[in-house]
N, C-alpha and C positions, 0 to 999 in steps of 0.2 A: 404377180399383179396385185393391185389394191382391191378394194371392195367393189369396184365397178364391174357390172355384168358385161361380159364380152359375148358377141353373137355373130352369126354369119353376116358378112358385109362390112364388119369392122376392119380397120387397118391401122395397126400400131405395133410398137416394139413388144408389148406384152403378149401379143398373138404369137410372135416368133418364139418367145420363151415357153409358151404353152406347147407349141409344136415340138420344140426340142425336148421338153419334159415328157410329153406323151410318147414320143419316139423312144426315149430311154426306157419307158415302161412297156415297150413292144406294141405300140399302136401305130397304124399307118396314118401318117399326117400329111402325106404328099410333099409338095415343095416347101422347103424351109425358108419362108419369107414372112412378111407382116400381114398377109391377107387371111382373114377368117373365111375360108371358102367351104364348099360343100364337103370336101374330103375331111377337113378338120371337124366340121359339124358331125359327121359320121363317127369320127374317132372319139369325140367328146361323148356322143350318145352311147357308144360301146363302153367307154370308161364308166359312165354313169350307171349303165345297166350292170356291169361287172361288180360295181361297188354298192349296189342297192340304193342308188340315189334316184331322185326324180329324173326321168329321162326326158329332157327338153332341148338338148342340143346347144344350150347356152352355158357359158363358163361363168356360173354364178358363185356366190360366196361359199355355199356348201360344197360345190364341186371343187373349188379352189382349196378348201380345207383338206378334203380327202386327197387331192392331187399332191399337195405339199407333204402330207403324211406319208403317202406311198413313195415319193421321191426320197424322203428322209430315210425310210426303211431300206430303200434300195442302195442308198449312197454308202460308199465304203472309203476307207483311207486311201485307196488307190485311184479313185475316180475323181480326178481334179476337175474335169469338165462339169460333172454333175454338182460338185461342191460349189463351183463358180456360179452355176445357174441358181442353186439354192440361196446363195447370198443375195442374188438379184431379186429373188421372189420375196424376201423378207421385208 
């Protein structure tokens, strides 16, 4: 996603990318769709807490930076799905 802050109630393709990425990082994101719902908000809050970020439940610039960093760390030569997602996030 770009620098836009995403929050509960938003609905767009960036939300789905966040869900896929957080799921890859072992967070429960619920249904894989474009809806930023309560389940995703909870997953974002858990991610923020685990990474010592401000826990606000919104996918802001700082959360996005750490999210991208964690996905890059996790990615490997064998993980084509994750590589594709990372390309979309740039």
